[in-house]
N, CA, C, O and the ligand as a Tripos MOL2 file, in Angstrom:
@<TRIPOS>MOLECULE
protein
  309   307    78     0     0
PROTEIN
NO_CHARGES

@<TRIPOS>ATOM
      1 N           0.8020   -1.2140    0.0090 N.3       1 MET1
      2 CA         -0.0290    0.0050   -0.0180 C.3       1 MET1
      3 C           0.8420    1.2580   -0.0010 C.2       1 MET1
      4 O           1.8100    1.3590    0.7530 O.2       1 MET1
      5 N           0.4880    2.1510   -0.8060 N.am      2 GLY2
      6 CA          1.2350    3.4400   -0.8270 C.3       2 GLY2
      7 C           0.9380    4.2850    0.3630 C.2       2 GLY2
      8 O           0.0310    3.9570    1.1270 O.2       2 GLY2
      9 N           1.6230    5.3070    0.5530 N.am      3 ASN3
     10 CA          1.4130    6.2140    1.6770 C.3       3 ASN3
     11 C           0.7340    7.4750    1.0860 C.2       3 ASN3
     12 O           1.3050    8.2250    0.2930 O.2       3 ASN3
     13 N          -0.5090    7.6450    1.5280 N.am      4 TYR4
     14 CA         -1.2930    8.8040    0.9660 C.3       4 TYR4
     15 C          -1.6460    9.8300    1.9660 C.2       4 TYR4
     16 O          -1.7270    9.5650    3.1650 O.2       4 TYR4
     17 N          -1.8540   10.9850    1.4780 N.am      5 ARG5
     18 CA         -2.3020   12.0880    2.3690 C.3       5 ARG5
     19 C          -3.4140   12.9590    1.6450 C.2       5 ARG5
     20 O          -3.5930   12.9170    0.4280 O.2       5 ARG5
     21 N          -4.0710   13.6760    2.4340 N.am      6 ILE6
     22 CA         -5.1110   14.6360    1.7980 C.3       6 ILE6
     23 C          -4.4850   15.9790    1.5280 C.2       6 ILE6
     24 O          -3.7990   16.5540    2.3730 O.2       6 ILE6
     25 N          -4.7330   16.4560    0.3500 N.am      7 CYS7
     26 CA         -4.2350   17.7680   -0.0710 C.3       7 CYS7
     27 C          -4.8450   18.8860    0.7700 C.2       7 CYS7
     28 O          -6.0580   18.9000    0.9790 O.2       7 CYS7
     29 N          -4.0400   19.8130    1.2520 N.am      8 ASP8
     30 CA         -4.5260   20.9240    2.0790 C.3       8 ASP8
     31 C          -5.3810   21.8670    1.3110 C.2       8 ASP8
     32 O          -6.1670   22.6010    1.9110 O.2       8 ASP8
     33 N          -5.2710   21.8880    0.0140 N.am      9 PHE9
     34 CA         -5.9610   22.9000   -0.8380 C.3       9 PHE9
     35 C          -7.2000   22.3780   -1.4960 C.2       9 PHE9
     36 O          -8.1910   23.1070   -1.5240 O.2       9 PHE9
     37 N          -7.2360   21.2030   -2.0190 N.am     10 CYS10
     38 CA         -8.4230   20.7430   -2.7300 C.3      10 CYS10
     39 C          -9.0080   19.4980   -2.1260 C.2      10 CYS10
     40 O         -10.0950   19.1030   -2.5480 O.2      10 CYS10
     41 N          -8.4000   18.8660   -1.2000 N.am     11 GLY11
     42 CA         -8.9460   17.7600   -0.4790 C.3      11 GLY11
     43 C          -8.7920   16.4060   -1.2050 C.2      11 GLY11
     44 O          -9.3080   15.3800   -0.7630 O.2      11 GLY11
     45 N          -8.0750   16.4450   -2.3140 N.am     12 ASN12
     46 CA         -7.7700   15.1860   -2.9960 C.3      12 ASN12
     47 C          -6.7850   14.3400   -2.2940 C.2      12 ASN12
     48 O          -5.9150   14.8540   -1.5910 O.2      12 ASN12
     49 N          -6.8840   13.0660   -2.4560 N.am     13 LEU13
     50 CA         -5.8760   12.1400   -1.9700 C.3      13 LEU13
     51 C          -4.6800   12.1130   -2.9410 C.2      13 LEU13
     52 O          -4.8700   12.0430   -4.1550 O.2      13 LEU13
     53 N          -3.4360   12.1690   -2.3980 N.am     14 TYR14
     54 CA         -2.3160   12.0780   -3.3100 C.3      14 TYR14
     55 C          -1.2150   11.3080   -2.6030 C.2      14 TYR14
     56 O          -1.2060   11.2120   -1.3760 O.2      14 TYR14
     57 N          -0.2820   10.7580   -3.3790 N.am     15 GLU15
     58 CA          0.8430   10.0040   -2.8030 C.3      15 GLU15
     59 C           1.7730   10.9500   -2.0750 C.2      15 GLU15
     60 O           2.2300   11.9550   -2.6190 O.2      15 GLU15
     61 N           2.0470   10.5910   -0.7990 N.am     16 ARG16
     62 CA          2.8560   11.4280    0.0520 C.3      16 ARG16
     63 C           4.2100   11.6830   -0.5520 C.2      16 ARG16
     64 O           4.9220   10.7810   -0.9930 O.2      16 ARG16
     65 N           4.5420   13.0170   -0.5470 N.am     17 SER17
     66 CA          5.8940   13.3280   -1.0110 C.3      17 SER17
     67 C           6.4390   14.4890   -0.0750 C.2      17 SER17
     68 O           5.9390   14.6430    1.0400 O.2      17 SER17
     69 N           7.3970   15.2500   -0.4980 N.am     18 SER18
     70 CA          7.8780   16.3330    0.3620 C.3      18 SER18
     71 C           6.8910   17.5000    0.2730 C.2      18 SER18
     72 O           6.9450   18.4050    1.1050 O.2      18 SER18
     73 N           5.9590   17.4990   -0.7530 N.am     19 ASN19
     74 CA          5.0630   18.6010   -1.0020 C.3      19 ASN19
     75 C           3.8970   18.5910   -0.0860 C.2      19 ASN19
     76 O           3.4710   17.5170    0.3400 O.2      19 ASN19
     77 N           3.3290   19.7800    0.2590 N.am     20 ARG20
     78 CA          2.1190   19.8200    1.1170 C.3      20 ARG20
     79 C           0.8770   19.8720    0.2680 C.2      20 ARG20
     80 O          -0.2400   20.0010    0.7700 O.2      20 ARG20
     81 N           1.0870   19.7700   -1.0180 N.am     21 MET21
     82 CA         -0.1140   19.8110   -1.9230 C.3      21 MET21
     83 C           0.0780   18.7540   -3.0800 C.2      21 MET21
     84 O           1.1710   18.2780   -3.3850 O.2      21 MET21
     85 N          -1.1050   18.4540   -3.6760 N.am     22 CYS22
     86 CA         -1.0660   17.5120   -4.7380 C.3      22 CYS22
     87 C          -0.4810   18.1380   -6.0120 C.2      22 CYS22
     88 O          -0.2270   19.3410   -6.0630 O.2      22 CYS22
     89 N          -0.2690   17.2880   -7.0550 N.am     23 GLN23
     90 CA          0.3310   17.7860   -8.2840 C.3      23 GLN23
     91 C          -0.4870   18.8370   -8.9420 C.2      23 GLN23
     92 O           0.1000   19.7850   -9.4640 O.2      23 GLN23
     93 N          -1.7570   18.7650   -8.9700 N.am     24 SER24
     94 CA         -2.5840   19.7810   -9.6610 C.3      24 SER24
     95 C          -2.5580   21.0820   -8.9220 C.2      24 SER24
     96 O          -2.5670   22.1380   -9.5540 O.2      24 SER24
     97 N          -2.5260   21.0570   -7.5670 N.am     25 CYS25
     98 CA         -2.3800   22.3070   -6.8000 C.3      25 CYS25
     99 C          -0.9610   22.8740   -7.0070 C.2      25 CYS25
    100 O          -0.7640   24.0840   -7.1210 O.2      25 CYS25
    101 N          -0.0070   21.9770   -7.0500 N.am     26 GLU26
    102 CA          1.4020   22.5000   -7.3120 C.3      26 GLU26
    103 C           1.4350   23.2570   -8.5870 C.2      26 GLU26
    104 O           2.0150   24.3420   -8.6380 O.2      26 GLU26
    105 N           0.8180   22.7230   -9.6620 N.am     27 THR27
    106 CA          0.7230   23.3850  -10.9980 C.3      27 THR27
    107 C           0.1400   24.7230  -10.8790 C.2      27 THR27
    108 O           0.6450   25.6790  -11.4670 O.2      27 THR27
    109 N          -0.9690   24.8360  -10.0950 N.am     28 ILE28
    110 CA         -1.6980   26.0570   -9.9330 C.3      28 ILE28
    111 C          -0.8100   27.0660   -9.1620 C.2      28 ILE28
    112 O          -0.7260   28.2430   -9.5150 O.2      28 ILE28
    113 N          -0.1810   26.5790   -8.1420 N.am     29 TYR29
    114 CA          0.8150   27.4360   -7.3630 C.3      29 TYR29
    115 C           1.8470   28.0300   -8.3010 C.2      29 TYR29
    116 O           2.1250   29.2290   -8.2860 O.2      29 TYR29
    117 N           2.4030   27.1540   -9.1140 N.am     30 GLN30
    118 CA          3.5310   27.5720   -9.9610 C.3      30 GLN30
    119 C           3.0420   28.6460  -10.9690 C.2      30 GLN30
    120 O           3.7670   29.5800  -11.3100 O.2      30 GLN30
    121 N           1.8320   28.4770  -11.4100 N.am     31 LYS31
    122 CA          1.2020   29.4330  -12.3680 C.3      31 LYS31
    123 C           0.9930   30.8700  -11.6980 C.2      31 LYS31
    124 O           1.3080   31.9160  -12.2660 O.2      31 LYS31
    125 N           0.4700   30.8030  -10.5250 N.am     32 ILE32
    126 CA          0.3170   32.0410   -9.7360 C.3      32 ILE32
    127 C           1.6780   32.7030   -9.5600 C.2      32 ILE32
    128 O           1.8530   33.8900   -9.8360 O.2      32 ILE32
    129 N           2.6130   31.9270   -9.1060 N.am     33 ARG33
    130 CA          3.9790   32.4210   -8.8100 C.3      33 ARG33
    131 C           4.6220   33.0310   -9.9870 C.2      33 ARG33
    132 O           5.2440   34.0830   -9.8450 O.2      33 ARG33
    133 N           4.5240   32.4560  -11.1460 N.am     34 SER34
    134 CA          5.1700   32.9930  -12.3160 C.3      34 SER34
    135 C           4.5450   34.3860  -12.6920 C.2      34 SER34
    136 O           5.2380   35.2670  -13.1990 O.2      34 SER34
    137 N           3.2220   34.5490  -12.4270 N.am     35 VAL35
    138 CA          2.6630   35.8890  -12.7110 C.3      35 VAL35
    139 C           3.1450   36.8550  -11.7490 C.2      35 VAL35
    140 O           3.4620   37.9800  -12.1360 O.2      35 VAL35
    141 N           3.2370   36.5000  -10.4420 N.am     36 VAL36
    142 CA          3.6310   37.3930   -9.3540 C.3      36 VAL36
    143 C           5.0680   37.7150   -9.5200 C.2      36 VAL36
    144 O           5.4480   38.8420   -9.2040 O.2      36 VAL36
    145 N           5.9220   36.8250   -9.9920 N.am     37 GLU37
    146 CA          7.3100   37.1540  -10.1230 C.3      37 GLU37
    147 C           7.5580   38.0050  -11.2940 C.2      37 GLU37
    148 O           8.4300   38.8710  -11.2440 O.2      37 GLU37
    149 N           6.8260   37.8080  -12.3740 N.am     38 ALA38
    150 CA          7.0000   38.6400  -13.5840 C.3      38 ALA38
    151 C           6.4380   40.0510  -13.4090 C.2      38 ALA38
    152 O           7.0200   41.0340  -13.8660 O.2      38 ALA38
    153 N           5.2920   40.1200  -12.7370 N.am     39 ARG39
    154 CA          4.5990   41.4330  -12.5410 C.3      39 ARG39
    155 C           4.1890   41.5600  -11.0910 C.2      39 ARG39
    156 O           3.0300   41.2900  -10.7740 O.2      39 ARG39
    157 N           5.0560   41.9480  -10.2120 N.am     40 PRO40
    158 CA          4.7100   41.9170   -8.7960 C.3      40 PRO40
    159 C           3.5800   42.9960   -8.4360 C.2      40 PRO40
    160 O           3.0370   42.9570   -7.3320 O.2      40 PRO40
    161 N           3.2700   43.8750   -9.3120 N.am     41 ASP41
    162 CA          2.2470   44.8450   -8.9590 C.3      41 ASP41
    163 C           0.8060   44.4100   -9.4950 C.2      41 ASP41
    164 O          -0.1620   45.1660   -9.4170 O.2      41 ASP41
    165 N           0.7460   43.1380  -10.0410 N.am     42 THR42
    166 CA         -0.5620   42.6190  -10.4210 C.3      42 THR42
    167 C          -1.4310   42.3330   -9.2670 C.2      42 THR42
    168 O          -1.0870   41.5730   -8.3620 O.2      42 THR42
    169 N          -2.6710   43.0090   -9.3120 N.am     43 ILE43
    170 CA         -3.6110   42.7300   -8.1900 C.3      43 ILE43
    171 C          -4.1760   41.3680   -8.3490 C.2      43 ILE43
    172 O          -4.2000   40.8090   -9.4460 O.2      43 ILE43
    173 N          -4.6660   40.7890   -7.1740 N.am     44 VAL44
    174 CA         -5.2070   39.4140   -7.1320 C.3      44 VAL44
    175 C          -6.2590   39.1860   -8.1900 C.2      44 VAL44
    176 O          -6.2830   38.1470   -8.8490 O.2      44 VAL44
    177 N          -7.1200   40.1560   -8.3450 N.am     45 LEU45
    178 CA         -8.2310   39.9590   -9.3590 C.3      45 LEU45
    179 C          -7.6520   39.8070  -10.7900 C.2      45 LEU45
    180 O          -8.1830   39.0410  -11.5940 O.2      45 LEU45
    181 N          -6.6150   40.5070  -11.0820 N.am     46 ASP46
    182 CA         -6.0330   40.3760  -12.4630 C.3      46 ASP46
    183 C          -5.2350   39.0220  -12.5550 C.2      46 ASP46
    184 O          -5.2460   38.3860  -13.6090 O.2      46 ASP46
    185 N          -4.5650   38.5940  -11.4870 N.am     47 ILE47
    186 CA         -3.8760   37.3000  -11.4590 C.3      47 ILE47
    187 C          -4.9860   36.2570  -11.8220 C.2      47 ILE47
    188 O          -4.7800   35.3890  -12.6700 O.2      47 ILE47
    189 N          -6.1100   36.3690  -11.1820 N.am     48 SER48
    190 CA         -7.2940   35.4850  -11.3690 C.3      48 SER48
    191 C          -7.6440   35.4700  -12.8690 C.2      48 SER48
    192 O          -7.7560   34.4130  -13.4900 O.2      48 SER48
    193 N          -7.8140   36.6860  -13.4300 N.am     49 ASN49
    194 CA         -8.2310   36.8070  -14.8060 C.3      49 ASN49
    195 C          -7.1990   36.2460  -15.7460 C.2      49 ASN49
    196 O          -7.5560   35.6120  -16.7380 O.2      49 ASN49
    197 N          -5.9340   36.4560  -15.4700 N.am     50 GLN50
    198 CA         -4.9020   36.0480  -16.3170 C.3      50 GLN50
    199 C          -4.6590   34.5120  -16.3230 C.2      50 GLN50
    200 O          -4.2970   33.9280  -17.3440 O.2      50 GLN50
    201 N          -4.8760   33.8810  -15.1270 N.am     51 THR51
    202 CA         -4.5870   32.5090  -14.9970 C.3      51 THR51
    203 C          -5.8370   31.6560  -15.0670 C.2      51 THR51
    204 O          -5.7370   30.4450  -15.2650 O.2      51 THR51
    205 N          -6.9630   32.2240  -14.9190 N.am     52 GLY52
    206 CA         -8.2020   31.4260  -14.8240 C.3      52 GLY52
    207 C          -8.3570   30.6590  -13.4710 C.2      52 GLY52
    208 O          -9.1900   29.7610  -13.3440 O.2      52 GLY52
    209 N          -7.5540   31.0350  -12.5080 N.am     53 ILE53
    210 CA         -7.6100   30.5190  -11.1740 C.3      53 ILE53
    211 C          -8.4650   31.3910  -10.3160 C.2      53 ILE53
    212 O          -8.3150   32.6130  -10.3490 O.2      53 ILE53
    213 N          -9.3820   30.8030   -9.5250 N.am     54 SER54
    214 CA        -10.3080   31.6070   -8.7640 C.3      54 SER54
    215 C          -9.6390   32.4320   -7.6920 C.2      54 SER54
    216 O          -8.6130   32.0320   -7.1420 O.2      54 SER54
    217 N         -10.2180   33.5900   -7.3900 N.am     55 VAL55
    218 CA         -9.6300   34.4200   -6.2640 C.3      55 VAL55
    219 C          -9.5750   33.6720   -4.9930 C.2      55 VAL55
    220 O          -8.6150   33.8340   -4.2390 O.2      55 VAL55
    221 N         -10.5910   32.8200   -4.6880 N.am     56 SER56
    222 CA        -10.5810   32.1590   -3.4080 C.3      56 SER56
    223 C          -9.4760   31.1240   -3.3140 C.2      56 SER56
    224 O          -8.9440   30.8330   -2.2430 O.2      56 SER56
    225 N          -9.1280   30.5390   -4.5640 N.am     57 ARG57
    226 CA         -8.0160   29.5510   -4.5060 C.3      57 ARG57
    227 C          -6.7050   30.3280   -4.3820 C.2      57 ARG57
    228 O          -5.7870   29.8470   -3.7170 O.2      57 ARG57
    229 N          -6.5840   31.4750   -4.9750 N.am     58 ILE58
    230 CA         -5.2860   32.2540   -4.6880 C.3      58 ILE58
    231 C          -5.2000   32.6310   -3.2820 C.2      58 ILE58
    232 O          -4.1220   32.5460   -2.6940 O.2      58 ILE58
    233 N          -6.3120   33.0630   -2.6680 N.am     59 LEU59
    234 CA         -6.2400   33.4600   -1.3040 C.3      59 LEU59
    235 C          -5.9610   32.3400   -0.3510 C.2      59 LEU59
    236 O          -5.4090   32.5570    0.7270 O.2      59 LEU59
    237 N          -6.3560   31.0710   -0.7560 N.am     60 SER60
    238 CA         -6.0170   29.9240    0.0770 C.3      60 SER60
    239 C          -4.5460   29.6610    0.2200 C.2      60 SER60
    240 O          -4.0600   29.1620    1.2350 O.2      60 SER60
    241 N          -3.8160   30.0380   -0.9020 N.am     61 PHE61
    242 CA         -2.3010   29.9530   -0.8640 C.3      61 PHE61
    243 C          -1.7410   31.0420    0.0530 C.2      61 PHE61
    244 O          -0.7380   30.8180    0.7300 O.2      61 PHE61
    245 N          -2.3670   32.1990    0.0810 N.am     62 VAL62
    246 CA         -1.9670   33.3030    0.9110 C.3      62 VAL62
    247 C          -2.1810   32.8450    2.3910 C.2      62 VAL62
    248 O          -1.3140   33.0210    3.2470 O.2      62 VAL62
    249 N          -3.3660   32.2580    2.6390 N.am     63 LYS63
    250 CA         -3.6730   31.8330    4.0320 C.3      63 LYS63
    251 C          -2.7650   30.8180    4.5120 C.2      63 LYS63
    252 O          -2.4640   30.7930    5.7060 O.2      63 LYS63
    253 N          -2.2760   29.9330    3.6450 N.am     64 ASN64
    254 CA         -1.2990   28.8620    3.9920 C.3      64 ASN64
    255 C           0.1540   29.2940    4.0430 C.2      64 ASN64
    256 O           1.0620   28.5090    4.3180 O.2      64 ASN64
    257 N           0.3380   30.6120    3.7580 N.am     65 GLY65
    258 CA          1.7320   31.1570    3.8940 C.3      65 GLY65
    259 C           2.5920   31.0520    2.6720 C.2      65 GLY65
    260 O           3.8010   31.2660    2.7640 O.2      65 GLY65
    261 N           2.0200   30.7270    1.5040 N.am     66 TYR66
    262 CA          2.8140   30.7110    0.2540 C.3      66 TYR66
    263 C           3.0770   32.0510   -0.3700 C.2      66 TYR66
    264 O           4.0840   32.2850   -1.0390 O.2      66 TYR66
    265 N           2.0870   32.9540   -0.1100 N.am     67 PHE67
    266 CA          2.2500   34.3530   -0.5920 C.3      67 PHE67
    267 C           1.8870   35.2500    0.5610 C.2      67 PHE67
    268 O           1.1890   34.8360    1.4870 O.2      67 PHE67
    269 N           2.3660   36.4990    0.5070 N.am     68 VAL68
    270 CA          2.0450   37.5640    1.4550 C.3      68 VAL68
    271 C           1.1760   38.5570    0.7430 C.2      68 VAL68
    272 O           1.5240   39.0060   -0.3490 O.2      68 VAL68
    273 N           0.0650   38.9130    1.3210 N.am     69 MET69
    274 CA         -0.8480   39.8830    0.8310 C.3      69 MET69
    275 C          -0.3440   41.3050    1.0910 C.2      69 MET69
    276 O           0.0480   41.6260    2.2130 O.2      69 MET69
    277 N          -0.3510   42.1500    0.0710 N.am     70 ARG70
    278 CA          0.0910   43.6030    0.2900 C.3      70 ARG70
    279 C          -0.8390   44.4850   -0.6330 C.2      70 ARG70
    280 O          -0.6200   44.6200   -1.8370 O.2      70 ARG70
    281 N          -1.8770   45.0640    0.0190 N.am     71 GLU71
    282 CA         -2.7290   46.0740   -0.5950 C.3      71 GLU71
    283 C          -3.2060   45.5850   -1.9260 C.2      71 GLU71
    284 O          -3.0130   46.2750   -2.9260 O.2      71 GLU71
    285 N          -3.8070   44.4530   -1.9910 N.am     72 GLY72
    286 CA         -4.4480   43.9730   -3.1820 C.3      72 GLY72
    287 C          -3.5050   43.1880   -4.1110 C.2      72 GLY72
    288 O          -3.9620   42.4780   -5.0070 O.2      72 GLY72
    289 N          -2.1700   43.3230   -3.8890 N.am     73 THR73
    290 CA         -1.2270   42.4190   -4.6170 C.3      73 THR73
    291 C          -0.6510   41.3830   -3.6590 C.2      73 THR73
    292 O          -0.7820   41.4880   -2.4390 O.2      73 THR73
    293 N          -0.0440   40.4330   -4.2190 N.am     74 ILE74
    294 CA          0.6440   39.4360   -3.3500 C.3      74 ILE74
    295 C           2.1010   39.3400   -3.7180 C.2      74 ILE74
    296 O           2.5060   39.6780   -4.8310 O.2      74 ILE74
    297 N           2.8930   38.8680   -2.7540 N.am     75 GLU75
    298 CA          4.2930   38.6980   -2.8780 C.3      75 GLU75
    299 C           4.6720   37.2170   -2.6500 C.2      75 GLU75
    300 O           4.0750   36.5900   -1.7750 O.2      75 GLU75
    301 N           5.5990   36.6480   -3.3660 N.am     76 VAL76
    302 CA          6.1320   35.3500   -3.0800 C.3      76 VAL76
    303 C           6.7880   35.3410   -1.7310 C.2      76 VAL76
    304 O           7.5790   36.2340   -1.4300 O.2      76 VAL76
    305 N           6.4960   34.3860   -0.9230 N.am     77 LYS77
    306 CA          7.1380   34.3580    0.4340 C.3      77 LYS77
    307 C           8.3800   33.5180    0.3850 C.2      77 LYS77
    308 O           9.0610   33.3630    1.3990 O.2      77 LYS77
    309 ZN         -4.7190   19.5930   -4.2720 Zn       78 ZN78
@<TRIPOS>BOND
     1     1     2 1
     2     2     3 1
     3     3     4 2
     4     3     5 am
     5     5     6 1
     6     6     7 1
     7     7     8 2
     8     7     9 am
     9     9    10 1
    10    10    11 1
    11    11    12 2
    12    11    13 am
    13    13    14 1
    14    14    15 1
    15    15    16 2
    16    15    17 am
    17    17    18 1
    18    18    19 1
    19    19    20 2
    20    19    21 am
    21    21    22 1
    22    22    23 1
    23    23    24 2
    24    23    25 am
    25    25    26 1
    26    26    27 1
    27    27    28 2
    28    27    29 am
    29    29    30 1
    30    30    31 1
    31    31    32 2
    32    31    33 am
    33    33    34 1
    34    34    35 1
    35    35    36 2
    36    35    37 am
    37    37    38 1
    38    38    39 1
    39    39    40 2
    40    39    41 am
    41    41    42 1
    42    42    43 1
    43    43    44 2
    44    43    45 am
    45    45    46 1
    46    46    47 1
    47    47    48 2
    48    47    49 am
    49    49    50 1
    50    50    51 1
    51    51    52 2
    52    51    53 am
    53    53    54 1
    54    54    55 1
    55    55    56 2
    56    55    57 am
    57    57    58 1
    58    58    59 1
    59    59    60 2
    60    59    61 am
    61    61    62 1
    62    62    63 1
    63    63    64 2
    64    63    65 am
    65    65    66 1
    66    66    67 1
    67    67    68 2
    68    67    69 am
    69    69    70 1
    70    70    71 1
    71    71    72 2
    72    71    73 am
    73    73    74 1
    74    74    75 1
    75    75    76 2
    76    75    77 am
    77    77    78 1
    78    78    79 1
    79    79    80 2
    80    79    81 am
    81    81    82 1
    82    82    83 1
    83    83    84 2
    84    83    85 am
    85    85    86 1
    86    86    87 1
    87    87    88 2
    88    87    89 am
    89    89    90 1
    90    90    91 1
    91    91    92 2
    92    91    93 am
    93    93    94 1
    94    94    95 1
    95    95    96 2
    96    95    97 am
    97    97    98 1
    98    98    99 1
    99    99   100 2
   100    99   101 am
   101   101   102 1
   102   102   103 1
   103   103   104 2
   104   103   105 am
   105   105   106 1
   106   106   107 1
   107   107   108 2
   108   107   109 am
   109   109   110 1
   110   110   111 1
   111   111   112 2
   112   111   113 am
   113   113   114 1
   114   114   115 1
   115   115   116 2
   116   115   117 am
   117   117   118 1
   118   118   119 1
   119   119   120 2
   120   119   121 am
   121   121   122 1
   122   122   123 1
   123   123   124 2
   124   123   125 am
   125   125   126 1
   126   126   127 1
   127   127   128 2
   128   127   129 am
   129   129   130 1
   130   130   131 1
   131   131   132 2
   132   131   133 am
   133   133   134 1
   134   134   135 1
   135   135   136 2
   136   135   137 am
   137   137   138 1
   138   138   139 1
   139   139   140 2
   140   139   141 am
   141   141   142 1
   142   142   143 1
   143   143   144 2
   144   143   145 am
   145   145   146 1
   146   146   147 1
   147   147   148 2
   148   147   149 am
   149   149   150 1
   150   150   151 1
   151   151   152 2
   152   151   153 am
   153   153   154 1
   154   154   155 1
   155   155   156 2
   156   155   157 am
   157   157   158 1
   158   158   159 1
   159   159   160 2
   160   159   161 am
   161   161   162 1
   162   162   163 1
   163   163   164 2
   164   163   165 am
   165   165   166 1
   166   166   167 1
   167   167   168 2
   168   167   169 am
   169   169   170 1
   170   170   171 1
   171   171   172 2
   172   171   173 am
   173   173   174 1
   174   174   175 1
   175   175   176 2
   176   175   177 am
   177   177   178 1
   178   178   179 1
   179   179   180 2
   180   179   181 am
   181   181   182 1
   182   182   183 1
   183   183   184 2
   184   183   185 am
   185   185   186 1
   186   186   187 1
   187   187   188 2
   188   187   189 am
   189   189   190 1
   190   190   191 1
   191   191   192 2
   192   191   193 am
   193   193   194 1
   194   194   195 1
   195   195   196 2
   196   195   197 am
   197   197   198 1
   198   198   199 1
   199   199   200 2
   200   199   201 am
   201   201   202 1
   202   202   203 1
   203   203   204 2
   204   203   205 am
   205   205   206 1
   206   206   207 1
   207   207   208 2
   208   207   209 am
   209   209   210 1
   210   210   211 1
   211   211   212 2
   212   211   213 am
   213   213   214 1
   214   214   215 1
   215   215   216 2
   216   215   217 am
   217   217   218 1
   218   218   219 1
   219   219   220 2
   220   219   221 am
   221   221   222 1
   222   222   223 1
   223   223   224 2
   224   223   225 am
   225   225   226 1
   226   226   227 1
   227   227   228 2
   228   227   229 am
   229   229   230 1
   230   230   231 1
   231   231   232 2
   232   231   233 am
   233   233   234 1
   234   234   235 1
   235   235   236 2
   236   235   237 am
   237   237   238 1
   238   238   239 1
   239   239   240 2
   240   239   241 am
   241   241   242 1
   242   242   243 1
   243   243   244 2
   244   243   245 am
   245   245   246 1
   246   246   247 1
   247   247   248 2
   248   247   249 am
   249   249   250 1
   250   250   251 1
   251   251   252 2
   252   251   253 am
   253   253   254 1
   254   254   255 1
   255   255   256 2
   256   255   257 am
   257   257   258 1
   258   258   259 1
   259   259   260 2
   260   259   261 am
   261   261   262 1
   262   262   263 1
   263   263   264 2
   264   263   265 am
   265   265   266 1
   266   266   267 1
   267   267   268 2
   268   267   269 am
   269   269   270 1
   270   270   271 1
   271   271   272 2
   272   271   273 am
   273   273   274 1
   274   274   275 1
   275   275   276 2
   276   275   277 am
   277   277   278 1
   278   278   279 1
   279   279   280 2
   280   279   281 am
   281   281   282 1
   282   282   283 1
   283   283   284 2
   284   283   285 am
   285   285   286 1
   286   286   287 1
   287   287   288 2
   288   287   289 am
   289   289   290 1
   290   290   291 1
   291   291   292 2
   292   291   293 am
   293   293   294 1
   294   294   295 1
   295   295   296 2
   296   295   297 am
   297   297   298 1
   298   298   299 1
   299   299   300 2
   300   299   301 am
   301   301   302 1
   302   302   303 1
   303   303   304 2
   304   303   305 am
   305   305   306 1
   306   306   307 1
   307   307   308 2
@<TRIPOS>SUBSTRUCTURE
     1 MET1         2 RESIDUE 1 A MET
     2 GLY2         6 RESIDUE 1 A GLY
     3 ASN3        10 RESIDUE 1 A ASN
     4 TYR4        14 RESIDUE 1 A TYR
     5 ARG5        18 RESIDUE 1 A ARG
     6 ILE6        22 RESIDUE 1 A ILE
     7 CYS7        26 RESIDUE 1 A CYS
     8 ASP8        30 RESIDUE 1 A ASP
     9 PHE9        34 RESIDUE 1 A PHE
    10 CYS10       38 RESIDUE 1 A CYS
    11 GLY11       42 RESIDUE 1 A GLY
    12 ASN12       46 RESIDUE 1 A ASN
    13 LEU13       50 RESIDUE 1 A LEU
    14 TYR14       54 RESIDUE 1 A TYR
    15 GLU15       58 RESIDUE 1 A GLU
    16 ARG16       62 RESIDUE 1 A ARG
    17 SER17       66 RESIDUE 1 A SER
    18 SER18       70 RESIDUE 1 A SER
    19 ASN19       74 RESIDUE 1 A ASN
    20 ARG20       78 RESIDUE 1 A ARG
    21 MET21       82 RESIDUE 1 A MET
    22 CYS22       86 RESIDUE 1 A CYS
    23 GLN23       90 RESIDUE 1 A GLN
    24 SER24       94 RESIDUE 1 A SER
    25 CYS25       98 RESIDUE 1 A CYS
    26 GLU26      102 RESIDUE 1 A GLU
    27 THR27      106 RESIDUE 1 A THR
    28 ILE28      110 RESIDUE 1 A ILE
    29 TYR29      114 RESIDUE 1 A TYR
    30 GLN30      118 RESIDUE 1 A GLN
    31 LYS31      122 RESIDUE 1 A LYS
    32 ILE32      126 RESIDUE 1 A ILE
    33 ARG33      130 RESIDUE 1 A ARG
    34 SER34      134 RESIDUE 1 A SER
    35 VAL35      138 RESIDUE 1 A VAL
    36 VAL36      142 RESIDUE 1 A VAL
    37 GLU37      146 RESIDUE 1 A GLU
    38 ALA38      150 RESIDUE 1 A ALA
    39 ARG39      154 RESIDUE 1 A ARG
    40 PRO40      158 RESIDUE 1 A PRO
    41 ASP41      162 RESIDUE 1 A ASP
    42 THR42      166 RESIDUE 1 A THR
    43 ILE43      170 RESIDUE 1 A ILE
    44 VAL44      174 RESIDUE 1 A VAL
    45 LEU45      178 RESIDUE 1 A LEU
    46 ASP46      182 RESIDUE 1 A ASP
    47 ILE47      186 RESIDUE 1 A ILE
    48 SER48      190 RESIDUE 1 A SER
    49 ASN49      194 RESIDUE 1 A ASN
    50 GLN50      198 RESIDUE 1 A GLN
    51 THR51      202 RESIDUE 1 A THR
    52 GLY52      206 RESIDUE 1 A GLY
    53 ILE53      210 RESIDUE 1 A ILE
    54 SER54      214 RESIDUE 1 A SER
    55 VAL55      218 RESIDUE 1 A VAL
    56 SER56      222 RESIDUE 1 A SER
    57 ARG57      226 RESIDUE 1 A ARG
    58 ILE58      230 RESIDUE 1 A ILE
    59 LEU59      234 RESIDUE 1 A LEU
    60 SER60      238 RESIDUE 1 A SER
    61 PHE61      242 RESIDUE 1 A PHE
    62 VAL62      246 RESIDUE 1 A VAL
    63 LYS63      250 RESIDUE 1 A LYS
    64 ASN64      254 RESIDUE 1 A ASN
    65 GLY65      258 RESIDUE 1 A GLY
    66 TYR66      262 RESIDUE 1 A TYR
    67 PHE67      266 RESIDUE 1 A PHE
    68 VAL68      270 RESIDUE 1 A VAL
    69 MET69      274 RESIDUE 1 A MET
    70 ARG70      278 RESIDUE 1 A ARG
    71 GLU71      282 RESIDUE 1 A GLU
    72 GLY72      286 RESIDUE 1 A GLY
    73 THR73      290 RESIDUE 1 A THR
    74 ILE74      294 RESIDUE 1 A ILE
    75 GLU75      298 RESIDUE 1 A GLU
    76 VAL76      302 RESIDUE 1 A VAL
    77 LYS77      306 RESIDUE 1 A LYS
    78 ZN78       309 GROUP 0 **** ****
């Protein structure tokens, strides 16, 4: 039997690794991160529009400490 855990972000089961999130959430995280790194002044709503990732999903990464919220924009932590 493999060693599984529940993803903190979407609730899916995934094979345990060093990550705190499943592969699909990791992909989403990297997508947000690339926008934030390229254009640090992009507000959350525009990040959502550009990536197709919902604002609430982006904010869940903020809540879990992956990004820091700054007056409507976020920074990579
Ligand atoms: Zn997930």
